[in-house]
Each structure stands twice: as structure tokens, then as C-alpha cells.
C-alpha positions as CSV (number, residue, x, y, z in Angstrom):
1,X,2.0,-14.4,-12.6
2,X,0.5,-17.7,-11.5
3,X,1.4,-21.2,-12.5
4,X,-1.1,-21.5,-15.3
5,X,0.0,-18.3,-17.1
6,X,3.7,-19.2,-16.8
7,X,3.2,-22.6,-18.3
8,X,1.0,-21.1,-21.0
9,X,3.9,-18.7,-21.9
10,X,6.4,-21.5,-21.7
11,X,4.5,-23.6,-24.3
12,X,7.0,-24.5,-27.1
13,X,10.1,-24.4,-24.9
14,X,12.3,-27.5,-25.0
15,X,12.9,-30.0,-22.2
16,X,11.8,-29.3,-18.6
17,X,11.5,-25.6,-19.4
18,X,8.0,-26.2,-20.6
19,X,6.5,-28.2,-17.7
20,X,8.6,-27.7,-14.5
21,X,7.3,-24.5,-12.9
22,X,10.7,-23.4,-11.4
23,X,12.6,-23.7,-14.7
24,X,9.7,-22.5,-16.8
25,X,9.5,-19.3,-14.6
26,X,13.2,-18.5,-15.2
27,X,13.0,-19.2,-18.9
28,X,9.8,-17.1,-19.3
29,X,11.3,-14.2,-17.5
30,X,14.4,-14.3,-19.6
31,X,12.3,-14.7,-22.8
32,X,10.3,-11.6,-21.8
33,X,13.6,-9.7,-21.3
34,X,14.8,-10.7,-24.7
35,X,11.6,-9.7,-26.4
36,X,11.6,-6.3,-24.7
37,X,15.2,-5.7,-25.8
38,X,14.8,-7.1,-29.4
39,X,11.7,-4.9,-30.1
40,X,14.2,-2.0,-30.0
41,X,17.0,-3.8,-31.8
42,X,14.6,-4.7,-34.7
43,X,14.0,-1.0,-35.4
44,X,17.7,-0.4,-35.4
45,X,18.4,-3.3,-37.8
46,X,15.6,-2.3,-40.2
47,X,16.9,1.3,-40.4
48,X,20.4,0.0,-41.2
49,X,19.0,-2.3,-43.9
50,X,17.1,0.6,-45.5
51,X,20.2,2.7,-45.5
52,X,22.2,-0.1,-47.2
53,X,19.5,-0.5,-49.9
54,X,19.4,3.3,-50.5
55,X,23.2,3.3,-50.8
56,X,23.2,0.4,-53.2
57,X,20.5,2.2,-55.3
58,X,22.6,5.4,-55.6
59,X,25.6,3.3,-56.7
60,X,23.5,1.5,-59.3
61,X,22.5,5.0,-60.7
62,X,26.2,5.8,-61.4
63,X,26.3,8.3,-58.5
64,X,29.6,7.8,-56.7
65,X,28.7,9.8,-53.6
66,X,28.0,8.9,-50.1
67,X,24.6,8.1,-48.7
68,X,24.7,11.3,-46.6
69,X,25.3,13.5,-49.6
70,X,22.3,12.0,-51.3
71,X,20.1,12.5,-48.3
72,X,21.3,16.1,-47.9
73,X,20.5,16.8,-51.5
74,X,16.9,15.5,-51.0
75,X,16.5,17.6,-47.8
76,X,17.7,20.7,-49.6
77,X,15.0,20.1,-52.3
78,X,12.5,19.6,-49.5
79,X,11.7,16.0,-50.6
80,X,10.4,14.4,-47.4
81,X,10.5,10.7,-48.1
82,X,11.5,8.4,-45.2
83,X,14.2,5.8,-45.5
84,X,11.7,2.9,-45.7
85,X,10.0,4.4,-48.7
86,X,13.2,5.3,-50.4
87,X,14.5,1.8,-50.0
88,X,11.3,0.4,-51.5
89,X,11.6,2.8,-54.4
90,X,15.2,1.9,-55.0
91,X,14.3,-1.8,-55.2
92,X,11.1,-1.7,-57.1
93,X,11.1,1.5,-59.1
94,X,14.6,2.1,-60.4
95,X,13.7,4.8,-62.9
96,X,11.8,6.8,-60.2
97,X,14.8,6.4,-57.9
98,X,17.1,7.6,-60.7
99,X,15.0,10.8,-60.9
100,X,15.4,11.3,-57.2
101,X,19.2,10.8,-57.5
102,X,19.3,13.4,-60.3
103,X,17.4,15.9,-58.2
104,X,19.7,15.3,-55.3
105,X,22.7,15.7,-57.5
106,X,21.6,19.1,-58.7
107,X,20.5,20.3,-55.3
108,X,23.8,19.6,-53.4
109,X,26.9,21.3,-54.9
110,X,29.1,18.5,-53.7
111,X,27.3,16.0,-55.9
112,X,27.5,17.9,-59.2
113,X,31.1,17.6,-60.1
114,X,31.5,13.9,-59.7
115,X,33.2,12.2,-62.5
116,X,33.4,8.5,-62.9
117,X,36.8,7.0,-62.6
118,X,38.1,5.5,-65.9
119,X,38.1,1.8,-65.8
120,X,41.4,-0.1,-66.1
121,X,41.8,-1.7,-69.5
122,X,43.8,-4.9,-69.8
123,X,46.6,-4.1,-72.4
124,X,48.2,-7.5,-72.3
125,X,48.6,-9.2,-75.7
126,X,46.8,-12.5,-76.0
127,X,47.8,-14.7,-78.9
């Protein structure tokens, strides 16, 4: 890259990194390395976010099973929704997601016999 391209890419950097060619070249090279790496990291982070949202959605539907069991039940019923769509459904369409949870519960035998733990009741006498 020539000097003009490097300084164009370095626009917005702080200090001498935006106008001294030697420092700008180093900073631009490092910035390009970071952007290459983080394009892959972004995909990884989004997938984990979707999984967390799906898991929270199953817990809100009173289904005390793991995320993997829910996904396995959907796969057995041949419901081919990706994690991004499932997370959007769990956030914006809770009744539709509840229907998917029920389908998954019936499809996977490990999900059927799940009983909710009784809640602890405070038996202390308050006067």
C-alpha cells in the first residue's frame, strides 16, 4: 500500500498514528489483523448469544431441561429452524415458542417425565 492509502485507513486514529506514516503503517496493519480475527469471533459470539436466549426461553416455558435436549427434540420432529430464528421467536413470540417447546417435549422421551421441583414454603410464624 502506498502512503495515501495508509493515511486514508488511519483516519480516526489518535495521536501520531493518524499522520506519521511509520506509526500509521504499524497501526493500520494491526487494525487489519484485528478486523480479520474479529469477523470470525463475531460469528462465535452471536451463536452463543442465540443459544443463551433459546435456553432462557425454554426455562420461561417451565421446561426444566437442557438446551441440547430441546434441540434434539426439534431435530427428531424434523423442525429445521436455525438458532437465530429460534432466539427471535423466543423473544418476540412467546406463545409460538411455547408450542415448539411442547413439540420438543413430546418428541424426546427424556423431556416427557420432567416434573417441577416443589417450591420451598416459608413456615416461620410471623406475629
